[in-house]
N, C-alpha and C positions, 0 to 999 in steps of 0.2 A: 525255844524250839521254833522253827520256821514252818508255818502252816502249808499243808500240801498244795492248797490253791495257788499260793504265791510261787512255790517251787515249780509247779506244772505250768504256770503262766510264764515264768522266766525261761523255762525249757523250750516251750513253744516258740517264744520269741527268738531264741538262739537258733532253733532249727530253721525257722523262716528266714533269718538273717543269712545263715550259711547257704541255704537253698538258693536265695536270690544272688548271693555272691558267685555261686556256681552257675548261674544263669539257667537254672532248672525250673520248670513249672511244677505245681503241685501234682499234676498228672504224671509227669516224667518221673518224679520222685517216687510216687506211689507205684508205678510199674516197676521200677528198680527194685523195690522191696516186696512186690507181690501183694500190694494193698490198694484198695480203691481211693480215688481222689477224696472222698468224704472222710476217710480215715486221716489223711494228711491234714485236711481243713480242721478236723476236731482236735488233732494233736498240736497244731500250731496255735489253735485258740486255747489250749491248756485245758481242755474239757475232760480228760480222763487220764488215769494212771497208764503210763506206757510200759508194757512188758520189757524187760532187760534184753531179751532176744531181739525185739524190734529196734531198740536203741543201737544195739550192735550192727544190725542190718543197715540202719540209717547212717550210721558213721561210715560204713564201708561205701554206701551208695554215694555219700557226699565227699568221699576221698580223703577221709580223715580217721584218726584213731578215736576210740570211745573216749578217752581222756580229753582229747581236743574238743570233741562235741559237748562234753560236760563242763568245759571251762567257761563258765559265766558267773557274773556276780549275783549274789542272792540278796 
């Protein structure tokens, strides 16, 4: 079983990677999903469990499906 810390870290890296590919700042991504920049920073750092509803909002804001967002190596 994969520890949550590793999974959250990889997820954060994935979100940061896609955000940068889309040329979005953390502030812009936060505004797109109705969250403060601090939330995006913590998310990209892998510091907390992300609610599924936020992952869905993130995927939409990043112009991809939930499956595409979650497509990363563990």
